[in-house]
Every structure is written in structure tokens, then in C-alpha cells.
C-alpha angles and dihedrals in degrees: 000000000000117000096214144337091265090064093047090056093043096052092049092064107112123223115227091204133008112292094355104152111241127227109266101190117041092199101046097027093223112182131192092261089056100035117112127174088214087073088063101035094049087071093060129087125227095268091052091050092052089050090053091049091053090050092054092050093046091049093053094045089053091047091053103036108013115217140258093279097045094043093058090077110108093220086070096055096095093045093048092047089052091053092052095042091051091050091048091055089051090051089054090056094044112115116221117237094249092055096040122112116148102347139057093199131032114270094012103103111188137211104062108028114076091189091060091050090048090051091049089059090044091054091050090051091051089053092047091048092055091047089057099037111097114226124190113250092230092062114100124232134046118339117195097169108142088350103167096204091055092047091049092051092050092051094043091048092047090052093046093050091049095052096042107031112011111036097061105081094189093059094040133076097060121143120013119008089218091068093058101038101036117001102053096034090053094060095035091054092050091050091050089050098048095045099031097127095045094046092051089051099045103026109025111194095021093107093051091045093052093047091050092050093047088055090052091051091055089095096153085057132070126257091345094308141090116292112204090198092058116105088221096054100069139104116341092359091056092048091051094050094043093050090052090050093050091059093040089053091050091050095053095036094244106150094179090057092051096047093046092049090051090050089049093052091051090066091071089066094065116103108244110241109198089203093057108033112185120211089351089287118149095162119110143047121330132206094261092052096263118143122203132186129173089038096281112020123110099235113159092126097054119016090022089055090049091050092049092052093044091052092050089049090051090051088055092048093050094041114142091353129122088246094064115108092180092152083075099035103049105052093038095052090045089059091049088062099055101036103029112028110024096057091059094049119085119187091335095314126117113230121243096232094074102043102085111197089342090084087082092060121099115241099033122131109046093028090054090058093047090064090047090051089054090055091047091052091051092047092052090070091060096055131086116262097267095046092043092053091049092051091047089053089051091050091051090048091054092047094046095046095047115105089210117056115253101245109213088186088078092057113115098222132047104225093061089053090057093044093048092055090047091053093048092048096043107101091195089066107081120200107249131159110245091213130047111278090218111051144117126232120198101194090182094156089067096031095246134121130201123191114189132196128163092255102037146012126215120201121190122194121207137167138194144164085297103046127042123255090227142325124253119172142144092009092304124129094013098180105040101132101126103026092109097041099091098298113161137198122207114199114195122205118256095024124123092234093209086071089057106031141004128085093323089058095052092044095051103034122089101254089216091057106057109150112267097018131123112202142166116252105249139112117255126194130226122243094258090049092049098047107037100272095313117136092222140028114258130197114140091171093066118089089245088057102215116208135142101286101017124134090244090053089053094047100046106023116018104041112354120183123222132250094237124097099189106090118122147083148212133247128208113177108303095343132082150178123212132181146173137190107215116243136179126258109272088245092067092058092043090053091050088051091053095247098121132065117269093243093052107109121224133177131209123223129219118254125248145142111229131189138179122199111196121201133150107281097010140057112193121202123192131182130184143157089048109172142132126224091204095054096241128149111267129206134188122206114217094186141334111197117192121208138167121272087235091061121088115222131204131197131194130173150138135231126223090256091057101258119144121227118241117216126275083029099184110174142061122304140175089237126197093178141347134187129204132188142143131216089263126090120264100025103101116116138156132206129201124193113205092188129048113255138148104259121192116221119197138173113194139169111217130192119193138153122253086229088069089081102030128028094214095050116107114265089249119153116233120199117193140161122234132199106201132189118187150157126226108207092188130231118325096356119198115214095331118175145191139198130188141154124223114211108195116212094002116146124214097272094046092049092049092050092048091054089054092052111015121191093214132071125192105229096180136001103171132128088261103043140022115194134168132180125206101202094188093057097034091236131137123191128196140186112191106197095175123081089214127091110279132172127204123170105327096331127094121187124190093195144020109301148152111225139180123190122190124189117204113171107296093348128090121191120195125193120192133185136178105234092187098057088217107085117108092187134025128195132190141155131216122196113226135142117257095337124194120200108235099175141348138185120254110278094035123116124183137197116197130202130171094272108024147022121227112209125199119188128194095217100165111137091356091134097209095316117159116240117203132207124183121202131187115212119218107192 
């Protein structure tokens, strides 16, 4: 399985912390921050450099189109047929030169629409790909391999587009910057690569002309090159641009361009340290496994996925060349899988909390994971035998557990398709999850929490003055207002998650009733509704200078942060506590301060303190301090379960006065417990209410268009059923509260029995402190929202804190985290008889007396990290 001894040695290098770049030369101690390909290339002569350039081009051609040997494999037949059929449909839409006016393809008018120009280059690439994709002669259907007419049309069309719509820099660069700096160059570069010989024969100078123009369009760069200080040249965007420039450099024989692009792409492998931001860049992977793009958006499931695939593609391009620093690439990317990607994938489905605006796109979820599986398959060939086998087992686990078949036909490259089928058919490869099936992930650096068990996954979305409340952009995710305000997603095992979540869910659900949220009752308008159909707010006369991709647009429209600082949580083993104090969007405060234009519309949120305590069988949610400065009615949504109209639901429950609920049970009840399920797998769930409250129960059938959440979605009507539990706190509530327990996979009898003898007890649900005890597990969890000294149970905190305490025999383990990210010091006390400190994290100091332990923590720049202290009790 290994490609060479060099890779075996490279992949065995251990990482001391997640994404820490390993030493790659034991003699010179060269690290990623110091590595430069020019150190290697400077030792080569001109002939060697040209050989290396040819190797890069050959590697990428093989990655894109395979070759005669690879393409003989029968598992590729469907994929290859698809490539040729797609190209044939593009040929049918191709407009001949004599009939051409303002379009190269039917229905793609050019001159003002950058998307149409991007698609024109995509269509040409699809034609070029078929012309260079070998297809066996015995396969039926169209075969365009080495078809001269197709090749001629691609070159002629490429030349025509250049002269009429790409060469003129004054007319170009309209619409989205991404089209000009990444989207179009990506397909142009691949066309130039695939048809290099033919283009040089028929259109000499066209390759050089295109490369020069692409440099000129790199306007977020510097002097026609990547600018690492640019806010647009980070993370996945940087990897895209750098990969394009590697191939462009190889095409024009510019070694300096290639080596610099390789050095640039290496910067995405550095772990982002929020305490030492380099070049203003906050995009990338963090120590706790978080991934951020667009400066402040949790984006593992979209841009993170793109980055992963681009890096694997780059590894293929650089394979066996002198440019390949795989000692850095391989172990780092391997760690991305297990600490960044796998925790946000449940049974082959990508979680909503890390998709940004992409959650409004149709086809996300399982398809997202398919592209990640392709990258995993490719990476497995770079690992040593033991690591490769483990990754293959993880791949098979993801594929086997997915409720939608992993379609290798959607893979980009051919070799991974072959390898994937080999893995799935290899009986010696046993399906095994590469991460623990029961674990807790406090992704505090992106304000997200994931709680995993073998039968469910719970994902909790937060926001703060550090991380955006949501992302809206380009007409995508039109109704996002409360997605970062404590919204949660409960994925139950065995369920096809597209029947529960995905674009259909966001289109059909009431956007003011996302599970876990507390919101004011009012109608908000989308950006196009607010600003006359425009997808962004525009005012270039204002000092903040609002335009489509401006910094002010990012800050106040596309991905605004909140005004709150409290958003975090603590982890102790496989358990966790998470909490958030609701804040407003930063735009609301800016408008009050007179910083925004008068016509700029802002909305104010309700106020609330919200906590989630995550155990094994139970998830406990508390809310307190619920109020509204504007005197509006405020509601909290306990849950809002979507299910198909073809599914039959059933509800059972009991009130505190002993009455049984009758299905469909619409109305308001003083519920003690309720259970919901349908006749489909993975829908059963129980709820227990430890405090009396009037809970609304509703069953509704909703029909909405997919275009409701994304302007470019088809105007397809979606009809879904919803089971909704909620609380109406009334108009102008003052310190209202709620408490409920979610019981995943509990049936009616189990829910009823739990309500009779619950394992949890609410110790405090005040505006200052949330505290819950799980008596069965011997665990207490706390969120101290006040910065004043407060005592609950046997814990005293002198500051805001998230705390977990676990009692096991004569041992007490305490975990503490700063949920505000701003405390230099933390102080707490725990009452315990004759304690002895057994162990403590770095930065922790303790003072022990006969009855209590005083704990001081140096929490400066800890960024939500959990500190642990272990005590032994000597009664």
C-alpha cells in the first residue's frame, strides 16, 4: 500500500498536538514555518527543473483524466461514460462561430453575468476532459477521446472567450471576486493543461496570454501574485489559488512561480493560534479541531471539505517530485480527519452546525461526506501499513453506517474510485470507527459543541463577539437569524438524516422556531426584501463604504458576530457542559452608536442565559433570565421534529395532574413527560420536564419553496410534517425560565419510567447559575454566568465559569473552562473532607484545608480550554 519508504517514515512522525507541524529533517530541524521549496530547487539545473515541471503536469493530467491503463478498470465505466455524456451535452449547446453573438453556449449570455462566464469555462473544461479521458472501445455510448472536432471547438472557444470577455481588464471583474480569482482560473488552468500540446500548435501564445491575464485578475493579491496578508487569500481560498498557480507555473516553465505557490500552500497547514495571529489570518484549523473560514464562520463541512480535497489534490500533483514536502503534509492531514472532520459526521452525514451558508443548498449532508471519503481514500495510500489499514477501516465504517450509499461516481479522480471499491470488497478490512463512538467535543474556538453516542449525536450551535451568529451571502441562507443562538440538532441512529434535516428542513421550518432558541415574536425580512431585491446592502457614500465584498458588508450583513462574550463550555472525559448568554448582532449596537446609515435595518434579540448538560442517556437544557428590553412577546422552542408526510406519527404523554395526552394532542399542557415517534426508524424520542410549565404541543403540515432559503434554489415545493414543543413566556417577560430533558431513542414506557425516577436533578436555574446533577453518573455540571462570588451545592466560583465535577469512589475530578475567553485568572472552591491533590493541569495551583480545596487557574489566553484537577478524599 505504501508508495515508497520516504512516505512510511513521514507518516510515522507523531504530532505532539493537533496540527503541530513536525520536524522534517532531523539534522537541520527544518519546520513548516521555515521550509521553502527554493532550498531544494536551487540545487537543480535547468534540465532537472524542466523534468520536474513535466512530472507535475503528468501527475495532474492523470489525476483529472486517468490514463489508458487506469481507465481499463470496469469500476470506472459509469464514471467515464458520465464524463463523455456530459461533454456531448455541452457540444450540443455549443454555438458555432458564424452563429455566435454574445454567448458561446446556449442560455449563457455573456458580458454582465460572471456566473455565465464561469459556466462557459466549466463547459469547455468538461469537453476537454472527455477529449483526454480514455474510454474502452467496447463501451457503448458516445466516445470523444482524442476527438479532433471537440478539441478544436474547445481551443476556438477558449480563444474567443479570451478576446471578447477575458482579455479586457477594464470590462472584467464584475460580479463576485471569487469568479475571477478562483472559479474561472481553476477551469481555465485545467483546460490549458489537458490541451497544452494542441493549444501550442494551433494558438501559440494563448497559454502565456491567459496566465498573464489571470495574474492581472488576482486583484486581492499583490503584483499579480498571492498576498498572504489579504483577507481573501486564506484557508481553502488560498489553497485553490496556490494550486492553480503551481500548474500555471509548470505550463509556462516558471520554476519560481511553482516553488512560491508550494510555499504559500504550506501556510494552511499551520495551526491557527488565536493568541498569535499571523498576517491577520484567522482561517484554518485550530488546536481543538475547530475550522474557521471567512474570518469567523464555523466551516468544517464546506470550506474545510474543499481545503481537504484541494490539499489531497496538491499531494497528487507534487507526488514523487522534488517539490513535495510530504513529511509535513501527510501527518498533518491525517490529524485533520480524526480531530476535525470525523466528529462532525454522524452515520455518513455532515452536521448542520459547520456548513455556514451552505446549509441552504440542496444535496448537502451525505454528498459532503462523499467528497471527504474520496480524500480519505487517497490519503490512505500515503500512510504506513498500520495507519493505512486503520484509515481504511474508518472509511468502511463511514460507508457502512451511511443511510445513503457513498457514490464513488461523484469522486473527482479515478484512482480513488478503484481504491474505494477495493477497500469495500476487502474482507480483511473491518469496519471500525476511527474515533470513539461515545465522546464529547468542545469546539470552543468555533463556538460549537458535539456530543456523540453510538445511537445519537447532539450538535449545539453558539456565537459570540468572536464567532458569527450565522452566515448569509450571495442569496444563500436567507433566514439565518437565530442559527447561532443556541440552536441544536439531534441526529438519531438509523434515520436518513435528509428526512430530518438538510435544505428541506430549513425551507419548511419556521425560522423563529429552531429547536433550542429563545426569540422575540416579530417578523424579520430577508436581505433581498429589505433592499429592493439586492443580495447585499449598498451605500458607497457612507464612511463604512458598503459594497458586495467590503469589510463592512462582511461585518454587518454576511457574517456578523454577537455582542455577548459568554459562549463556551467544559469537557470532562466523554461528558460536557455548554452555555451561552444571548447577545445582539453587532450591527444593532453599531446602529445605536450612530455608526451605521439610517436606512440600514437592524433587529434586537431577546435576552437569556442558556445551558446544555450532556450525559449518556440524557441531555438537559436550562434557560433563565429570559426578558426583552423592547417589551415583545418571547417564545422558546423545546424541539421541532420534521418528518415525512408518508410517515405516521404517535404521541403519548402525561401531565403533572395525571392526565394522559390523546394523539394528536395539539394544545397547551402542564407536561411531566411526552414521547414522540413515527413508524420510521430513528425517530423515537422522549422529553421529561422537571419543573411545571405550560408546554405547547403542535402537529403541523407545512408547504414551502426551497427558494425561500436560497435565491438560486429551484422553486420546488416541499411539504413536511412537524412535531413542535414550545414555551410562550408572554409579553415583556421578566426573568422567565425553562428546564427540560431530552431522552434520545426512549420509547413510551422508558420515558414514563424515567419521569417517575429521573436520574437528574436541577440544582440551580437562576439568572446567575445553572447547575444540574446526574445522580446515576455521580456528575455535577455548572455554568456560572455572574462574575460575582456564587455558591451552589459544594462548588463556589468567584468568576464566570463552566465546571464539571465527577465523583468516583474516593476520587473527585474537576474540569474548569473560561467561557468568556477574557479571564486572566480563575478562582473556585470545592468542599471536600481532607482532600489531597493527585494531579492538576499546567497553570493550576491549589491550596488544601481539611474541608475544602481552593483552586487558582492561570487562564490567560486559554481560549476555552478545559483545566482538570484530581482530588483524593480521605474521610
